[in-house]
All heavy atoms as a GROMACS GRO file, in nm:
protein
  534
    1MET      N    1   1.812   1.955   6.288
    1MET     CA    2   1.804   1.947   6.143
    1MET      C    3   1.666   1.889   6.108
    1MET      O    4   1.622   1.793   6.170
    1MET     CB    5   1.917   1.858   6.090
    1MET     CG    6   1.940   1.874   5.945
    1MET     SD    7   2.103   1.819   5.881
    1MET     CE    8   2.134   1.667   5.960
    2MET      N    9   1.600   1.950   6.008
    2MET     CA   10   1.469   1.903   5.964
    2MET      C   11   1.455   1.926   5.814
    2MET      O   12   1.526   2.008   5.756
    2MET     CB   13   1.358   1.976   6.040
    2MET     CG   14   1.349   2.124   6.008
    2MET     SD   15   1.214   2.199   6.099
    2MET     CE   16   1.233   2.368   6.050
    3PRO      N   17   1.361   1.855   5.749
    3PRO     CA   18   1.339   1.875   5.606
    3PRO      C   19   1.283   2.014   5.577
    3PRO      O   20   1.209   2.070   5.658
    3PRO     CB   21   1.237   1.767   5.570
    3PRO     CG   22   1.246   1.666   5.679
    3PRO     CD   23   1.285   1.742   5.801
    4LEU      N   24   1.315   2.066   5.462
    4LEU     CA   25   1.270   2.198   5.420
    4LEU      C   26   1.118   2.210   5.417
    4LEU      O   27   1.064   2.317   5.441
    4LEU     CB   28   1.328   2.230   5.281
    4LEU     CG   29   1.293   2.365   5.220
    4LEU    CD1   30   1.343   2.479   5.309
    4LEU    CD2   31   1.351   2.377   5.082
    5ILE      N   32   1.050   2.100   5.395
    5ILE     CA   33   0.904   2.103   5.387
    5ILE      C   34   0.840   2.154   5.517
    5ILE      O   35   0.728   2.206   5.515
    5ILE     CB   36   0.850   1.963   5.349
    5ILE    CG1   37   0.706   1.973   5.305
    5ILE    CG2   38   0.867   1.864   5.461
    5ILE    CD1   39   0.655   1.851   5.232
    6TYR      N   40   0.910   2.144   5.628
    6TYR     CA   41   0.857   2.188   5.758
    6TYR      C   42   0.901   2.329   5.797
    6TYR      O   43   0.871   2.375   5.906
    6TYR     CB   44   0.896   2.090   5.868
    6TYR     CG   45   0.844   1.950   5.843
    6TYR    CD1   46   0.930   1.843   5.828
    6TYR    CD2   47   0.707   1.926   5.831
    6TYR    CE1   48   0.882   1.716   5.804
    6TYR    CE2   49   0.659   1.800   5.806
    6TYR     CZ   50   0.747   1.695   5.793
    6TYR     OH   51   0.699   1.569   5.768
    7ALA      N   52   0.970   2.398   5.709
    7ALA     CA   53   1.018   2.534   5.739
    7ALA      C   54   0.902   2.633   5.746
    7ALA      O   55   0.801   2.617   5.677
    7ALA     CB   56   1.118   2.579   5.634
    8GLN      N   57   0.918   2.735   5.828
    8GLN     CA   58   0.819   2.842   5.837
    8GLN      C   59   0.826   2.928   5.712
    8GLN      O   60   0.934   2.952   5.657
    8GLN     CB   61   0.847   2.929   5.960
    8GLN     CG   62   0.830   2.857   6.092
    8GLN     CD   63   0.686   2.818   6.117
    8GLN    OE1   64   0.595   2.894   6.088
    8GLN    NE2   65   0.666   2.699   6.171
    9LYS      N   66   0.712   2.977   5.668
    9LYS     CA   67   0.704   3.061   5.549
    9LYS      C   68   0.780   3.192   5.571
    9LYS      O   69   0.773   3.251   5.679
    9LYS     CB   70   0.557   3.091   5.518
    9LYS     CG   71   0.534   3.168   5.393
    9LYS     CD   72   0.386   3.187   5.370
    9LYS     CE   73   0.364   3.286   5.258
    9LYS     NZ   74   0.224   3.321   5.241
   10ASP      N   75   0.853   3.236   5.470
   10ASP     CA   76   0.927   3.363   5.468
   10ASP      C   77   1.034   3.373   5.576
   10ASP      O   78   1.076   3.483   5.610
   10ASP     CB   79   0.832   3.483   5.479
   10ASP     CG   80   0.739   3.493   5.359
   10ASP    OD1   81   0.785   3.463   5.248
   10ASP    OD2   82   0.622   3.532   5.377
   11GLU      N   83   1.082   3.261   5.626
   11GLU     CA   84   1.188   3.262   5.727
   11GLU      C   85   1.315   3.204   5.663
   11GLU      O   86   1.316   3.088   5.624
   11GLU     CB   87   1.146   3.177   5.847
   11GLU     CG   88   1.235   3.196   5.967
   11GLU     CD   89   1.176   3.126   6.089
   11GLU    OE1   90   1.064   3.162   6.129
   11GLU    OE2   91   1.243   3.035   6.141
   12PRO      N   92   1.422   3.284   5.651
   12PRO     CA   93   1.545   3.234   5.587
   12PRO      C   94   1.602   3.113   5.660
   12PRO      O   95   1.603   3.109   5.783
   12PRO     CB   96   1.641   3.352   5.597
   12PRO     CG   97   1.555   3.471   5.620
   12PRO     CD   98   1.434   3.422   5.694
   13GLN      N   99   1.646   3.016   5.584
   13GLN     CA  100   1.704   2.892   5.637
   13GLN      C  101   1.835   2.863   5.563
   13GLN      O  102   1.851   2.901   5.448
   13GLN     CB  103   1.608   2.774   5.615
   13GLN     CG  104   1.471   2.791   5.673
   13GLN     CD  105   1.469   2.783   5.824
   13GLN    OE1  106   1.560   2.728   5.887
   13GLN    NE2  107   1.365   2.838   5.885
   14ILE      N  108   1.926   2.794   5.631
   14ILE     CA  109   2.053   2.752   5.571
   14ILE      C  110   2.046   2.602   5.542
   14ILE      O  111   2.008   2.525   5.630
   14ILE     CB  112   2.172   2.782   5.665
   14ILE    CG1  113   2.179   2.931   5.698
   14ILE    CG2  114   2.303   2.733   5.604
   14ILE    CD1  115   2.207   3.021   5.579
   15ILE      N  116   2.083   2.562   5.421
   15ILE     CA  117   2.083   2.421   5.385
   15ILE      C  118   2.200   2.353   5.453
   15ILE      O  119   2.315   2.395   5.438
   15ILE     CB  120   2.093   2.403   5.232
   15ILE    CG1  121   1.971   2.467   5.164
   15ILE    CG2  122   2.103   2.255   5.196
   15ILE    CD1  123   1.981   2.470   5.013
   16LYS      N  124   2.171   2.245   5.527
   16LYS     CA  125   2.276   2.172   5.599
   16LYS      C  126   2.316   2.042   5.529
   16LYS      O  127   2.427   1.996   5.541
   16LYS     CB  128   2.229   2.143   5.741
   16LYS     CG  129   2.208   2.270   5.821
   16LYS     CD  130   2.185   2.241   5.967
   16LYS     CE  131   2.185   2.371   6.043
   16LYS     NZ  132   2.056   2.411   6.091
   17LYS      N  133   2.220   1.982   5.456
   17LYS     CA  134   2.248   1.854   5.390
   17LYS      C  135   2.146   1.834   5.278
   17LYS      O  136   2.032   1.877   5.288
   17LYS     CB  137   2.235   1.741   5.492
   17LYS     CG  138   2.260   1.604   5.438
   17LYS     CD  139   2.241   1.499   5.547
   17LYS     CE  140   2.251   1.360   5.487
   17LYS     NZ  141   2.217   1.257   5.585
   18ILE      N  142   2.191   1.769   5.170
   18ILE     CA  143   2.101   1.733   5.061
   18ILE      C  144   2.111   1.582   5.043
   18ILE      O  145   2.220   1.529   5.024
   18ILE     CB  146   2.138   1.806   4.930
   18ILE    CG1  147   2.122   1.957   4.949
   18ILE    CG2  148   2.051   1.757   4.816
   18ILE    CD1  149   2.163   2.040   4.831
   19GLY      N  150   1.997   1.516   5.055
   19GLY     CA  151   1.992   1.370   5.045
   19GLY      C  152   1.945   1.325   4.908
   19GLY      O  153   1.916   1.406   4.821
   20GLY      N  154   1.933   1.194   4.894
   20GLY     CA  155   1.884   1.136   4.769
   20GLY      C  156   1.994   1.075   4.686
   20GLY      O  157   2.111   1.073   4.725
   21SER      N  158   1.955   1.026   4.572
   21SER     CA  159   2.049   0.962   4.480
   21SER      C  160   2.141   1.069   4.419
   21SER      O  161   2.110   1.188   4.423
   21SER     CB  162   1.973   0.890   4.369
   21SER     OG  163   1.906   0.984   4.288
   22PRO      N  164   2.252   1.026   4.358
   22PRO     CA  165   2.340   1.124   4.293
   22PRO      C  166   2.268   1.208   4.188
   22PRO      O  167   2.296   1.327   4.174
   22PRO     CB  168   2.448   1.037   4.228
   22PRO     CG  169   2.453   0.914   4.313
   22PRO     CD  170   2.310   0.892   4.357
   23GLU      N  171   2.171   1.149   4.117
   23GLU     CA  172   2.096   1.223   4.015
   23GLU      C  173   2.010   1.332   4.079
   23GLU      O  174   2.002   1.444   4.028
   23GLU     CB  175   2.007   1.129   3.934
   23GLU     CG  176   2.082   1.031   3.847
   23GLU     CD  177   2.126   0.905   3.923
   23GLU    OE1  178   2.073   0.878   4.033
   23GLU    OE2  179   2.215   0.835   3.873
   24VAL      N  180   1.947   1.299   4.191
   24VAL     CA  181   1.862   1.396   4.262
   24VAL      C  182   1.948   1.510   4.317
   24VAL      O  183   1.913   1.627   4.303
   24VAL     CB  184   1.783   1.328   4.376
   24VAL    CG1  185   1.716   1.431   4.466
   24VAL    CG2  186   1.680   1.233   4.319
   25LYS      N  187   2.062   1.476   4.376
   25LYS     CA  188   2.154   1.578   4.429
   25LYS      C  189   2.200   1.672   4.318
   25LYS      O  190   2.202   1.793   4.336
   25LYS     CB  191   2.274   1.512   4.497
   25LYS     CG  192   2.241   1.445   4.627
   25LYS     CD  193   2.366   1.384   4.688
   25LYS     CE  194   2.335   1.311   4.815
   25LYS     NZ  195   2.455   1.254   4.877
   26LYS      N  196   2.234   1.615   4.203
   26LYS     CA  197   2.280   1.696   4.089
   26LYS      C  198   2.168   1.788   4.041
   26LYS      O  199   2.191   1.906   4.013
   26LYS     CB  200   2.328   1.603   3.977
   26LYS     CG  201   2.366   1.675   3.849
   26LYS     CD  202   2.500   1.744   3.862
   26LYS     CE  203   2.545   1.796   3.727
   26LYS     NZ  204   2.571   1.937   3.725
   27HIS      N  205   2.046   1.736   4.032
   27HIS     CA  206   1.932   1.816   3.989
   27HIS      C  207   1.909   1.933   4.084
   27HIS      O  208   1.890   2.047   4.040
   27HIS     CB  209   1.807   1.728   3.981
   27HIS     CG  210   1.684   1.803   3.944
   27HIS    ND1  211   1.666   1.862   3.820
   27HIS    CD2  212   1.571   1.830   4.014
   27HIS    CE1  213   1.547   1.921   3.817
   27HIS    NE2  214   1.488   1.904   3.933
   28LEU      N  215   1.914   1.907   4.214
   28LEU     CA  216   1.893   2.014   4.312
   28LEU      C  217   2.006   2.117   4.306
   28LEU      O  218   1.982   2.237   4.317
   28LEU     CB  219   1.879   1.956   4.453
   28LEU     CG  220   1.747   1.882   4.478
   28LEU    CD1  221   1.752   1.807   4.611
   28LEU    CD2  222   1.630   1.978   4.475
   29GLU      N  223   2.130   2.071   4.287
   29GLU     CA  224   2.242   2.164   4.274
   29GLU      C  225   2.225   2.251   4.150
   29GLU      O  226   2.253   2.370   4.153
   29GLU     CB  227   2.374   2.088   4.267
   29GLU     CG  228   2.419   2.034   4.400
   29GLU     CD  229   2.549   1.956   4.392
   29GLU    OE1  230   2.615   1.958   4.285
   29GLU    OE2  231   2.584   1.892   4.492
   30ASP      N  232   2.176   2.193   4.041
   30ASP     CA  233   2.152   2.269   3.919
   30ASP      C  234   2.045   2.376   3.940
   30ASP      O  235   2.048   2.481   3.874
   30ASP     CB  236   2.112   2.177   3.804
   30ASP     CG  237   2.226   2.089   3.755
   30ASP    OD1  238   2.343   2.118   3.789
   30ASP    OD2  239   2.198   1.991   3.684
   31LEU      N  240   1.952   2.351   4.030
   31LEU     CA  241   1.847   2.448   4.061
   31LEU      C  242   1.896   2.556   4.158
   31LEU      O  243   1.828   2.654   4.181
   31LEU     CB  244   1.725   2.378   4.122
   31LEU     CG  245   1.646   2.289   4.027
   31LEU    CD1  246   1.537   2.215   4.104
   31LEU    CD2  247   1.584   2.370   3.914
   32GLY      N  248   2.016   2.536   4.216
   32GLY     CA  249   2.073   2.636   4.306
   32GLY      C  250   2.075   2.597   4.452
   32GLY      O  251   2.115   2.676   4.537
   33PHE      N  252   2.031   2.475   4.483
   33PHE     CA  253   2.031   2.427   4.622
   33PHE      C  254   2.167   2.367   4.655
   33PHE      O  255   2.200   2.260   4.606
   33PHE     CB  256   1.921   2.322   4.642
   33PHE     CG  257   1.782   2.378   4.626
   33PHE    CD1  258   1.717   2.370   4.504
   33PHE    CD2  259   1.717   2.437   4.733
   33PHE    CE1  260   1.589   2.421   4.489
   33PHE    CE2  261   1.589   2.488   4.718
   33PHE     CZ  262   1.525   2.480   4.597
   34ASN      N  263   2.245   2.438   4.735
   34ASN     CA  264   2.378   2.392   4.773
   34ASN      C  265   2.392   2.398   4.925
   34ASN      O  266   2.335   2.488   4.989
   34ASN     CB  267   2.487   2.480   4.710
   34ASN     CG  268   2.486   2.471   4.560
   34ASN    OD1  269   2.495   2.362   4.504
   34ASN    ND2  270   2.472   2.584   4.493
   35VAL      N  271   2.468   2.305   4.982
   35VAL     CA  272   2.493   2.306   5.126
   35VAL      C  273   2.556   2.438   5.165
   35VAL      O  274   2.650   2.485   5.099
   35VAL     CB  275   2.583   2.187   5.166
   35VAL    CG1  276   2.621   2.195   5.313
   35VAL    CG2  277   2.512   2.055   5.138
   36GLY      N  278   2.503   2.501   5.267
   36GLY     CA  279   2.551   2.632   5.312
   36GLY      C  280   2.475   2.747   5.250
   36GLY      O  281   2.487   2.861   5.293
   37GLY      N  282   2.394   2.719   5.148
   37GLY     CA  283   2.316   2.823   5.082
   37GLY      C  284   2.192   2.860   5.161
   37GLY      O  285   2.143   2.783   5.242
   38GLN      N  286   2.142   2.979   5.138
   38GLN     CA  287   2.023   3.028   5.208
   38GLN      C  288   1.900   3.012   5.120
   38GLN      O  289   1.904   3.042   5.001
   38GLN     CB  290   2.040   3.174   5.247
   38GLN     CG  291   1.924   3.228   5.328
   38GLN     CD  292   1.952   3.368   5.380
   38GLN    OE1  293   2.060   3.396   5.430
   38GLN    NE2  294   1.856   3.456   5.365
   39VAL      N  295   1.792   2.962   5.179
   39VAL     CA  296   1.665   2.944   5.110
   39VAL      C  297   1.552   2.990   5.202
   39VAL      O  298   1.570   3.000   5.323
   39VAL     CB  299   1.640   2.797   5.070
   39VAL    CG1  300   1.742   2.749   4.970
   39VAL    CG2  301   1.639   2.707   5.192
   40SER      N  302   1.436   3.017   5.144
   40SER     CA  303   1.318   3.044   5.224
   40SER      C  304   1.194   2.999   5.146
   40SER      O  305   1.191   3.006   5.023
   40SER     CB  306   1.307   3.191   5.262
   40SER     OG  307   1.297   3.272   5.149
   41VAL      N  308   1.095   2.951   5.219
   41VAL     CA  309   0.970   2.907   5.159
   41VAL      C  310   0.885   3.029   5.132
   41VAL      O  311   0.856   3.107   5.222
   41VAL     CB  312   0.896   2.809   5.253
   41VAL    CG1  313   0.761   2.771   5.195
   41VAL    CG2  314   0.980   2.684   5.278
   42VAL      N  315   0.846   3.049   5.007
   42VAL     CA  316   0.762   3.162   4.969
   42VAL      C  317   0.615   3.125   4.985
   42VAL      O  318   0.537   3.200   5.042
   42VAL     CB  319   0.792   3.206   4.824
   42VAL    CG1  320   0.697   3.316   4.781
   42VAL    CG2  321   0.936   3.250   4.811
   43SER      N  322   0.577   3.007   4.933
   43SER     CA  323   0.438   2.962   4.947
   43SER      C  324   0.429   2.813   4.923
   43SER      O  325   0.523   2.749   4.877
   43SER     CB  326   0.348   3.037   4.849
   43SER     OG  327   0.379   3.002   4.717
   44SER      N  328   0.313   2.760   4.957
   44SER     CA  329   0.285   2.619   4.940
   44SER      C  330   0.162   2.606   4.852
   44SER      O  331   0.057   2.664   4.880
   44SER     CB  332   0.260   2.556   5.077
   44SER     OG  333   0.217   2.424   5.063
   45LEU      N  334   0.174   2.531   4.743
   45LEU     CA  335   0.064   2.510   4.650
   45LEU      C  336   0.035   2.361   4.640
   45LEU      O  337   0.106   2.290   4.568
   45LEU     CB  338   0.099   2.565   4.511
   45LEU     CG  339   0.133   2.714   4.503
   45LEU    CD1  340   0.193   2.747   4.369
   45LEU    CD2  341   0.009   2.796   4.528
   46GLY      N  342  -0.062   2.313   4.712
   46GLY     CA  343  -0.091   2.171   4.713
   46GLY      C  344   0.027   2.095   4.771
   46GLY      O  345   0.064   2.116   4.885
   47GLN      N  346   0.085   2.007   4.690
   47GLN     CA  347   0.200   1.931   4.736
   47GLN      C  348   0.332   1.988   4.683
   47GLN      O  349   0.434   1.922   4.690
   47GLN     CB  350   0.186   1.785   4.694
   47GLN     CG  351   0.070   1.716   4.763
   47GLN     CD  352   0.065   1.568   4.730
   47GLN    OE1  353   0.128   1.522   4.636
   47GLN    NE2  354  -0.011   1.496   4.807
   48ASN      N  355   0.329   2.109   4.632
   48ASN     CA  356   0.449   2.175   4.583
   48ASN      C  357   0.482   2.296   4.668
   48ASN      O  358   0.394   2.359   4.726
   48ASN     CB  359   0.431   2.220   4.438
   48ASN     CG  360   0.410   2.103   4.345
   48ASN    OD1  361   0.478   2.002   4.355
   48ASN    ND2  362   0.316   2.117   4.255
   49LEU      N  363   0.610   2.329   4.675
   49LEU     CA  364   0.655   2.448   4.747
   49LEU      C  365   0.720   2.543   4.649
   49LEU      O  366   0.789   2.500   4.557
   49LEU     CB  367   0.758   2.410   4.854
   49LEU     CG  368   0.712   2.321   4.969
   49LEU    CD1  369   0.831   2.285   5.055
   49LEU    CD2  370   0.606   2.390   5.052
   50ILE      N  371   0.701   2.672   4.671
   50ILE     CA  372   0.774   2.773   4.597
   50ILE      C  373   0.886   2.818   4.692
   50ILE      O  374   0.858   2.866   4.801
   50ILE     CB  375   0.685   2.893   4.558
   50ILE    CG1  376   0.563   2.847   4.480
   50ILE    CG2  377   0.767   2.996   4.480
   50ILE    CD1  378   0.592   2.784   4.347
   51ILE      N  379   1.009   2.800   4.648
   51ILE     CA  380   1.126   2.828   4.732
   51ILE      C  381   1.207   2.941   4.670
   51ILE      O  382   1.233   2.941   4.550
   51ILE     CB  383   1.218   2.704   4.742
   51ILE    CG1  384   1.139   2.579   4.780
   51ILE    CG2  385   1.334   2.728   4.837
   51ILE    CD1  386   1.079   2.582   4.916
   52LYS      N  387   1.248   3.038   4.752
   52LYS     CA  388   1.337   3.143   4.706
   52LYS      C  389   1.480   3.094   4.732
   52LYS      O  390   1.518   3.064   4.844
   52LYS     CB  391   1.312   3.273   4.782
   52LYS     CG  392   1.401   3.386   4.734
   52LYS     CD  393   1.371   3.515   4.808
   52LYS     CE  394   1.465   3.623   4.760
   52LYS     NZ  395   1.453   3.743   4.840
   53VAL      N  396   1.556   3.087   4.624
   53VAL     CA  397   1.695   3.043   4.633
   53VAL      C  398   1.777   3.128   4.536
   53VAL      O  399   1.742   3.140   4.419
   53VAL     CB  400   1.709   2.891   4.605
   53VAL    CG1  401   1.653   2.854   4.471
   53VAL    CG2  402   1.853   2.846   4.615
   54LYS      N  403   1.882   3.191   4.586
   54LYS     CA  404   1.970   3.275   4.503
   54LYS      C  405   1.892   3.377   4.421
   54LYS      O  406   1.908   3.385   4.300
   54LYS     CB  407   2.057   3.189   4.412
   54LYS     CG  408   2.157   3.105   4.485
   54LYS     CD  409   2.250   3.036   4.390
   54LYS     CE  410   2.354   2.956   4.466
   54LYS     NZ  411   2.444   2.887   4.377
   55GLU      N  412   1.805   3.453   4.483
   55GLU     CA  413   1.727   3.559   4.418
   55GLU      C  414   1.634   3.508   4.309
   55GLU      O  415   1.587   3.584   4.226
   55GLU     CB  416   1.821   3.668   4.361
   55GLU     CG  417   1.912   3.730   4.464
   55GLU     CD  418   1.837   3.790   4.582
   55GLU    OE1  419   1.731   3.852   4.562
   55GLU    OE2  420   1.884   3.773   4.696
   56SER      N  421   1.608   3.377   4.306
   56SER     CA  422   1.514   3.318   4.212
   56SER      C  423   1.407   3.244   4.290
   56SER      O  424   1.426   3.213   4.407
   56SER     CB  425   1.584   3.218   4.119
   56SER     OG  426   1.680   3.283   4.042
   57ARG      N  427   1.298   3.215   4.225
   57ARG     CA  428   1.193   3.134   4.286
   57ARG      C  429   1.182   3.004   4.208
   57ARG      O  430   1.172   3.006   4.086
   57ARG     CB  431   1.061   3.209   4.288
   57ARG     CG  432   1.068   3.325   4.382
   57ARG     CD  433   0.942   3.402   4.385
   57ARG     NE  434   0.963   3.518   4.474
   57ARG     CZ  435   0.865   3.585   4.530
   57ARG    NH1  436   0.741   3.551   4.509
   57ARG    NH2  437   0.893   3.686   4.608
   58VAL      N  438   1.183   2.894   4.282
   58VAL     CA  439   1.182   2.762   4.221
   58VAL      C  440   1.069   2.680   4.282
   58VAL      O  441   1.051   2.681   4.404
   58VAL     CB  442   1.317   2.690   4.246
   58VAL    CG1  443   1.318   2.551   4.185
   58VAL    CG2  444   1.433   2.772   4.193
   59ALA      N  445   0.993   2.610   4.199
   59ALA     CA  446   0.890   2.520   4.248
   59ALA      C  447   0.951   2.380   4.263
   59ALA      O  448   1.016   2.330   4.171
   59ALA     CB  449   0.773   2.515   4.151
   60VAL      N  450   0.932   2.320   4.380
   60VAL     CA  451   0.980   2.184   4.404
   60VAL      C  452   0.867   2.102   4.465
   60VAL      O  453   0.782   2.156   4.536
   60VAL     CB  454   1.105   2.179   4.495
   60VAL    CG1  455   1.223   2.246   4.431
   60VAL    CG2  456   1.078   2.239   4.630
   61SER      N  457   0.867   1.974   4.436
   61SER     CA  458   0.766   1.884   4.493
   61SER      C  459   0.796   1.862   4.641
   61SER      O  460   0.908   1.885   4.687
   61SER     CB  461   0.767   1.751   4.420
   61SER     OG  462   0.888   1.682   4.447
   62ASP      N  463   0.696   1.814   4.713
   62ASP     CA  464   0.718   1.786   4.855
   62ASP      C  465   0.822   1.676   4.873
   62ASP      O  466   0.898   1.676   4.969
   62ASP     CB  467   0.588   1.754   4.927
   62ASP     CG  468   0.518   1.630   4.874
   62ASP    OD1  469   0.549   1.588   4.760
   62ASP    OD2  470   0.432   1.577   4.946
   63GLU      N  471   0.831   1.581   4.777
   63GLU     CA  472   0.931   1.475   4.787
   63GLU      C  473   1.073   1.531   4.778
   63GLU      O  474   1.160   1.491   4.854
   63GLU     CB  475   0.910   1.371   4.677
   63GLU     CG  476   0.792   1.282   4.705
   63GLU     CD  477   0.808   1.146   4.642
   63GLU    OE1  478   0.922   1.107   4.612
   63GLU    OE2  479   0.705   1.081   4.625
   64LEU      N  480   1.096   1.626   4.687
   64LEU     CA  481   1.228   1.688   4.678
   64LEU      C  482   1.255   1.774   4.802
   64LEU      O  483   1.367   1.776   4.854
   64LEU     CB  484   1.240   1.774   4.552
   64LEU     CG  485   1.268   1.701   4.422
   64LEU    CD1  486   1.275   1.798   4.306
   64LEU    CD2  487   1.396   1.622   4.431
   65ALA      N  488   1.154   1.845   4.850
   65ALA     CA  489   1.172   1.930   4.967
   65ALA      C  490   1.208   1.848   5.091
   65ALA      O  491   1.280   1.895   5.178
   65ALA     CB  492   1.045   2.012   4.994
   66LYS      N  493   1.164   1.723   5.095
   66LYS     CA  494   1.198   1.636   5.209
   66LYS      C  495   1.344   1.592   5.204
   66LYS      O  496   1.399   1.551   5.306
   66LYS     CB  497   1.107   1.512   5.210
   66LYS     CG  498   0.965   1.544   5.250
   66LYS     CD  499   0.878   1.421   5.244
   66LYS     CE  500   0.734   1.457   5.276
   66LYS     NZ  501   0.644   1.342   5.257
   67LYS      N  502   1.409   1.604   5.089
   67LYS     CA  503   1.549   1.564   5.076
   67LYS      C  504   1.645   1.680   5.110
   67LYS      O  505   1.764   1.659   5.125
   67LYS     CB  506   1.578   1.513   4.936
   67LYS     CG  507   1.498   1.388   4.904
   67LYS     CD  508   1.528   1.335   4.768
   67LYS     CE  509   1.443   1.219   4.725
   67LYS     NZ  510   1.422   1.113   4.816
   68ILE      N  511   1.591   1.800   5.123
   68ILE     CA  512   1.674   1.916   5.156
   68ILE      C  513   1.661   1.941   5.306
   68ILE      O  514   1.554   1.975   5.356
   68ILE     CB  515   1.627   2.042   5.078
   68ILE    CG1  516   1.632   2.014   4.928
   68ILE    CG2  517   1.710   2.164   5.115
   68ILE    CD1  518   1.561   2.118   4.843
   69MET      N  519   1.771   1.922   5.377
   69MET     CA  520   1.770   1.936   5.524
   69MET      C  521   1.821   2.074   5.565
   69MET      O  522   1.922   2.122   5.513
   69MET     CB  523   1.856   1.828   5.588
   69MET     CG  524   1.815   1.686   5.551
   69MET     SD  525   1.648   1.644   5.599
   69MET     CE  526   1.668   1.625   5.774
   70ILE      N  527   1.748   2.136   5.658
   70ILE     CA  528   1.785   2.269   5.708
   70ILE      C  529   1.811   2.262   5.856
   70ILE      O  530   1.772   2.169   5.923
   70ILE     CB  531   1.675   2.373   5.678
   70ILE    CG1  532   1.541   2.326   5.732
   70ILE    CG2  533   1.668   2.398   5.528
   70ILE    CD1  534   1.432   2.430   5.724
   0.00000   0.00000   0.00000
């Protein structure tokens, strides 16, 4: 298990755990990040990642990406 920030670009990954405070977990769930869901890193822009989740693309900070374990 490793943080999403270290995932290879364009390689599908399964979310195994979401860390952080209850507010952070709720925010990530609202964006579509759920345990068991599939995500992939589309690109990296500075300290932000563009993540494909549920047929959408979402920008997340590196801090949030470190809380999503794959």
